[in-house]
N, C-alpha and C positions, 0 to 999 in steps of 0.2 A: 504494500499500500504506499509506504513512504517513498519507495523508489519511483513509483508511478507519479506521485505528486511532485517530486523533484524534477522529473524529466518534463512534466507538463509545464511547470513554472519556467524551466529553461527555454522551452519552445515558445512560451507566451512572451518572454522578453526578447528573444533573439531571432526567432523564426516563426512569427505568429500566423495562424490561419485567419480567416475572415472573422469567425466568431470571437477569437481572442483580440483582434484589432478592435472590434466593437466594444468588448468589455473594457479594453484599455482606455477607450475614449470616454465611457461612462464613468471611469474611475478618476478622471482628470481633476475634479474638485478636491478629492482626497489627496491627490498628489501635490496640489498647490498648497494645501494646508500642511502636509508633511514637510514640504521644502521650506515653508515659512518657519516651522518649528525648529528644523535643524539649523537654519540660518540664524535664528534668534539664539540658539544654543551656542553657535560659533561666536556671535557677537558678545556673549556674556563671559566668555573665557579670556583669560590673560595668560600668555605663554610664559612658563616658568623656565628659567635657566637652570639645567640639571647639573651644571658643573662639568659637562663633557660634551664634545661635539656629537650630535645625534643626526642621523640620516634616516628618513623614512622612505620606504619604497612600497608602492601599492597601486591601487587603481580605485576608481570611484564607483564602479558598478558591481552588482552582485554577480557571482559566478566567477570562473577562473580567468586569469589573464596571463598566466605563466610567470608570476612574480618570484617564485621560489628559485628557479634557475638564474634569474637575473640577480637577486639578492646574493646568491652563492657566488656568482661570477665577480660581483663587486667586492664582497668581503674577502675573497681569496687574495686580493691584491695587497691587503694590509696586515700589519702585525698588531698585537695587543688589541684585537678586535672582539666585539661581542655582538650577539644577535639576540634580541628580545622580542618575543611574540606572545600572543595569547595562548596558543596551543589548542586551536579549535579541534574538537573531536576526541580530546584526551579523556581518559578515565580518572583524572586526578583534579584536585582543586588547589588554589593558592599558588604560591611561588615554588617552582621546582627547578633546581640547577640540573640541566640535562647533561651538560659537559663542562668540565673545569679545565679546559685547554688539552690536558693529556688524556683524560679518561671519560668515557661515557658512563654516567652514574645511575641511569635508570632505563626501563624498557620502553618500547614505543607506546604502550598503554598509558604510561604516565606522562610521556612527552607529547604525544600526538605525532602524526606522520611527518609534517613539515619540519618540525624542530629536530626530528631524528635525521632527516636528510641533511640539515646543516651540521649536525653532530658528526655525521659520516664523512661529509664531503669537504669541510673547511678545517684544514689543519690548524691546531693551536688556537682555535676559537673557543670563546665562552658562549654557551647556549642556555638561555633561560626562558622558561615559559611562566607567564603570570598574567592573570586577568588585569591586575593593576600594573600598568606599564611603568609608572613612576617607581614603584617598588622594585621592579625588575632592573631598571636603570641604576638605582642606588646599589643594588646588590652587585651588578656588573662592575661598578666603579670600585667597590670594596675589594673585588677580585682582581683589580689591576687593569681594567679596560681603559684604552685611550681613545678609541673610536667606537661608536655604537650604531648598529643598524636596527631600526624598528621595522618589523614586517607588518605592512598594511596598517599604518597609523596616521593617515591624513586627518582623520576626524579627532585625533587627540590634540585639540587646539590649545590645551593648557600646558603643552610641552614645547620648548623652543627647539626648532629642528630645521633641517633642510628637506623639503618635501619633493620627492621625485614621483611622478605618476605615469603609469603605463597607459598610453592611449588605446582604448578599446573601440574598434570600429563597430558602432551600433547605430541603426537608423532611429530608434526610439530614444529621444533625448530627455524624456520625462523622469521625474523622480518616482519613487515607490509610492503607491502600488501600480500606477499606470505604466511606469517605465522601470528600467533596471538601475537607475542612479540612486545610490545611497546618500550622496551628497554632491554638490556642485563645486566647481572651482570658484570660490567666493572672491569678489572684488576686495582688494586690500589684503588678501592672504597670498603671499608669494609662493609660487610652486612651479615646477618645470615639467612639461609634458614630454615624455619619451616615446618616440615613434619607432615601430618595428621597421627594419631595413634602412633606417636612417641613423638612429642612435644605438641600435643593437640588432643583431641577427641571431636567429635560432639555428642550432645544428643538432644532429643526432648520431649516436654511435650504437650500432646493434652488437651487443655482446652475447656470447654463448648461443649463437644461432643454431637452430635445429631445422631439419627438413619439413617438419609439420608442427606449426605453432598456433596456439589459440590465444588471441588477445584477451586479457583480463585487466580492466582498469576502473578505478574509482576516483577519477578526477572530474572536476566540473566541466560540462560540455566536452565529453569525451571525443566527439567528432573533430575537435581541434587537432587530434593526432593524425588524422587521415593522410595528410601530405607526407608524413614520415614513415608510414607503415609499409613493410614488405608484404609478400603474398602470405595469406593466413587461411587457416581452416575455418575460423569463426571469430567474430567480435563480440565480446561480452562486456556491456557497460553497466556499472553500478553507480549509485549516487555518490557524490563527493564525500570523502572521508569515511566511506563504508568500512565496517570492520569485517574482514573475511573470516570464514571458518575453513578449516582444512577439508571438511567433508564437501563443501560446495565447490571447491577448487578441484578436488579429486573427481567429482561428478562430471565436470566440464572435460577434464582429461580423458575420462573413460567414454563419454558421449562422443567426443570428436576423434578419438584414437590418435590424439596428438602426442608428439614427443616431448613438448614443453609448453609452458604458459609464458606468453610474452607480456611483460609488465613494465611499467615506468618505475623510476626510483621511489616515487611516492607510494606505489603499491609494494615494491620490493621490501622496504623496511618493515612492512607489516606481515609479510608471508614468508620471509627468508627462513624463519625457524620451523616451518612445516616440513622441511625436508623434501619438497617436491622439485621436479626438474623445471628450472626457470631460465628463460632468456630475457635479457635486459634491454629495453629501449631507453638509453641514457641520454637525456636531453641536456644540452648545455647552451650557453649564450656567449656570443662574441660582442663585447662592448666597445663602442667607439671611444677613442681616447679623450674626446671632448668631455664625456661624462665623468671620467676619472679626474680631469682637470677641474671640473666644477666642484666635485667633492674635496679635492686637495685645497682648492682656493677657499672653500668654506671652512675647512678644518684649520687652516693656517690663520685665516682671519679670526676665527673663534679663539684659537690658542693665544693669538696676539692680544686680543681684548682681555683675556683672562689674566695674562701676565701683567 
């Protein structure tokens, strides 16, 4: 049931049929009210200097934008770096240190899938999940971080930061519930829009390929993977952050007669312990040097003011 609802909502926002377009139009008054409320919330906040250079990377719409590979590519450039995120879909609460540079300190159920990706892929990084992003930042500072990346935190208007936003190509520019926008780029709030194929490009490496593979993925709008996919026996899409069971994956392998399951890194960190045959669609991002220059300039300017 949940899966069907999630897929219907994704279709409604990004590829609507006639009835969904009519519903979107009818909901416009609610969207205007929602947009006004989040605007007033933005205006009521004052950005607090957290004593460390903070860079937020995210997008303004619901659904996936590929921010995790982008954050990974950015953070890999720096030393003494920390990543703080909410940890959506985790089975824990409060602040959890996922990685203390050298060692991963919890499992994926406590961290959530995205945090575990960062823990695996960014050497010497501090990774923290916390609903309260300020508490996460303070903890990262205590642990020696000199530069901090916030995963999807444009809406945290009470934190002083550099905001980088991935431009998501969507025809419906309305706020929830008529459209997919959680928030708008408010006048007076400085942010930088990053465009794919201009500011960054996506790539993919297929690891441990087998002759017969079945795609299994639990990322938002799984169809975004289509340009990168090899020949497959089947495609099996689950709702974003779905928690897999070994039995449902074994059933797909048996049904298809496949040699392996093809998964993204986001899926891999959740299923690697099952002992099943896996092929990995490892997505990465090549970032234009101008983006690193922007981050370096912000950090140097921040450090100079602090001194």
